[in-house]
C-alpha positions, 0 to 999 in steps of 0.5 A, spaced: 274 104 441 266 103 441 265 109 436 269 105 431 265 099 432 260 097 427 254 092 427 255 086 423 248 082 424 241 082 427 238 076 429 231 075 432 228 069 435 222 067 439 221 062 444 215 059 449 214 058 456 215 064 461 221 068 459 219 075 457 212 073 455 210 072 463 203 071 461 205 064 458 205 060 464 202 053 465 195 052 468 194 054 475 198 060 476 195 066 480 197 071 474 191 067 470 186 066 475 179 070 474 183 077 473 178 082 471 180 085 464 176 088 458 174 081 456 170 080 462 164 083 459 164 076 456 162 070 461 166 065 457 173 069 457 172 071 464 176 065 468 182 065 464 186 071 460 189 065 456 182 064 454 182 070 450 189 069 448 194 074 452 199 068 451 199 068 444 205 072 442 211 069 446 218 072 447 222 075 442 229 075 443 234 080 439 241 079 438 246 084 435 253 082 433 258 087 432 264 087 427 269 084 433 264 079 435 261 082 441 254 080 442 248 084 445 241 082 446 235 083 449 228 080 451 221 082 450 214 080 448 212 080 440 214 073 439 214 071 431 210 078 429 216 082 432 221 077 429 219 078 422 219 086 423 226 086 426 229 081 421 225 084 415 224 091 416 229 094 422 235 090 420 237 095 414 237 101 419 242 097 424 247 093 419 253 097 417 251 102 422 256 104 428 254 101 435 254 108 438 248 111 433 243 109 437 239 115 437 239 115 429 237 108 429 231 109 433 229 115 429 229 111 423 226 105 426 220 109 428 219 113 422 220 108 417 214 103 421 209 109 422 205 107 416 203 100 420 206 102 427 206 107 432 204 102 438 203 095 440 207 089 437 211 094 432 214 098 438 215 092 442 220 090 436 223 097 436 224 096 444 227 090 443 232 092 438 234 099 442 235 095 449 239 090 445 243 096 442 244 098 450 247 091 452 252 091 446 254 098 447 255 096 455 259 090 453 264 093 448 265 099 453 265 094 459 260 098 463 253 097 466 248 100 462 246 105 468 253 108 467 251 109 460 245 113 461 248 118 467 250 113 473 246 112 479 243 117 483 241 111 489 245 105 491 240 101 492 233 100 489 226 099 493 221 094 491 214 093 491 211 086 489 205 085 484 202 078 486 196 075 489 199 075 496 201 082 499 201 079 506 207 074 503 210 080 500 210 084 507 214 078 510 219 078 504 221 085 506 217 089 500 215 096 501 208 094 498 203 089 495 199 090 488 193 085 487 190 084 481 182 086 481 178 079 480 171 082 478 169 087 473 163 091 472 159 086 468 159 082 475 155 087 478 154 089 485 156 082 488 163 083 484 164 090 487 163 087 494 168 081 493 173 086 490 172 090 497 172 084 501 179 082 498 182 089 500 179 089 507 181 082 508 188 084 505 189 090 509 187 086 516 193 081 514 198 086 513 197 092 518 196 099 517 202 102 514 204 097 508 202 099 501 196 096 498 195 097 491 190 095 486 191 093 478 185 093 474 188 091 467 184 096 463 177 093 466 173 098 468 169 104 466 170 111 470 163 110 474 165 103 477 173 105 478 170 112 482 166 107 486 171 102 487 176 107 489 171 111 494 169 104 497 177 102 498 179 109 501 177 106 508 182 101 507 188 105 505 189 103 498 195 107 495 193 107 488 188 105 483 192 102 477 190 102 469 183 102 471 181 104 464 182 103 457 189 106 455 186 111 450 181 114 454 185 120 457 179 124 458 176 118 463 183 118 466 183 125 467 176 125 470 178 119 475 184 123 477 179 128 479 174 124 482 178 119 487 179 120 494 184 125 495 189 120 499 189 116 493 193 116 487 191 114 479 197 110 475 197 108 468 201 107 462 204 100 462 200 099 455 202 106 453 208 108 448 212 113 446 213 120 448 207 123 444 203 118 448 205 120 455 204 127 453 197 126 453 197 123 460 201 128 463 198 134 459 191 132 461 193 131 468 191 124 468 196 120 472 200 121 478 205 116 476 206 113 469 208 106 468 211 105 462 214 098 460 221 099 457 220 093 453 214 096 450 214 103 450 220 104 445 226 102 449 231 105 453 232 111 448 225 113 449 224 111 456 229 117 458 225 122 454 218 120 457 222 120 464 224 127 462 217 129 460 214 126 466 219 130 471 217 137 468 210 135 470 211 133 477 209 126 475 213 119 478 216 114 473 215 107 476 216 102 470 212 096 469 216 090 471 221 089 466 227 086 470 234 088 469 231 093 463 228 097 468 232 096 474 238 100 470 233 105 469 230 106 476 237 107 479 239 113 475 233 117 476 231 122 481 223 121 479 223 114 480 224 113 487 222 105 487 221 099 483 216 094 481 217 086 482 213 081 479 212 075 483 212 070 478 212 064 483 206 060 481 202 062 488 206 069 489 209 066 495 216 066 493 221 070 490 224 067 483 227 071 477 222 075 473 223 072 466 225 065 469 228 061 466 230 065 460 236 069 463 242 067 467 244 071 473 238 075 473 238 079 480 232 079 485 231 083 491 233 080 497 229 083 503 225 088 498 232 091 496 237 090 490 243 093 488 244 093 481 249 089 478 256 092 475 257 087 470 257 090 463 251 091 459 244 089 463 249 084 466 245 077 464 246 072 459 241 067 455 240 061 458 243 056 453 238 050 455 232 054 453 230 052 445 230 058 441 227 059 434 229 063 428 223 064 424 225 069 419 232 071 416 234 076 411 
C-alpha cells in the first residue's frame, strides 16, 4: 500500500543544454533575440539575455527512491545551487518519511529554509522535490498525477503558443500567440514605434479573431506599459504580461486600472507561494495569475494558490512547464486553457518543451492535448543525456 511505503533516498543532479532551463540554448534561438528585460537599460546587455546570465543555473533533476525501489523524479531550474539545497538541507525531511507525507514534508522544507529562502532558487528546489514526490506517489499507486489531485474537469487541453511567430502558431491550431517584447523604455519613442509596428504587423497576418498577447518580461515601468497598452488596443491585444518587476504590486494595481477596458493584465511567473500571490489578488493587481509549478512551490503550493485565485475570481494559467502544469490544468475549472512554449529555434514547429531531456513528453496536436494516463507525470528521463550529481549526503 502506498501509505506504507517510505522514502529511501533523495538524489539531485544537474545538466546543461535545454531541458528545464529552456533559456540554456545555442546562439540564434528566438528566445534570446533582443528581448526587453530589466537589464535593457544597459546597452551592453540588450541584445542577448544570455549576456547577463539568464542561462547560468541549468536544469535541476530531483530523484526520490522509495523503499521498494520505485523512483519518482522531476525537473526544474536551479542547477547546482538547487542540487546543494536538496542534498545538504532538504533530504533530511524526506528520507525515512512516508511517501504520502507530502503536506508535512512541504511545510518542513519551507519553514526550515525561511531564513535564506522564501523565493527564487530555494523555492525552485522545494518545487522540484514536491513534484518528484507526486511523480513517485503516482508511480506507486499506478495512477496519473491528475487523478491524485482531484481528477479531470476537462478531457482536452487547449493551448496558446508563446514564441516569435504567432502567425505560424495559428496555422498549427493554437488559440493564440504570445510574442516577446523587443524594446524597453531605454530605447525611447523609436523603440515604442517598433513595438507597436510588430503588433500591427502580426495582427494583419493572423486576422481579427486570433488572440495576440505581449510578454514584457519585467522590463517596463507603469507609464511606458500604460502607453504601450493604449497604443496596442487598436490591434486587439488580449493581454499585457509581466510588464513590471514582480515586487511592484502597487504598480500592477495601478496598471490594471489604467489599461484599456478590453485588455487584461497578467503576471506571476516569477512570484512564489500563496503569500506572494495573496498580494497580487488582494490588491486586484492581475486578471490572470501565471505561477510556474516548478518555481512557485510545486504542486502542493499551486493547489493552494489556485484556490485563493478562484475565491478572487482570477484565472490561473500556469507559466509553461510542460507535463507538470498539464496535469494541474486538466483538474481546475479556473484554468480554462494552457501555455505552450515554442522551443523550436525559430518557433515554427512544435517540439517537446523540455527537449531533449524527457522521453514520452506530450505535445499539442492542432493546439490540443489529452493528458496521458500513464502513472505519475507520465515521462521518463532520457538516458542519453549526461547528468552530474555535484553533491551527496
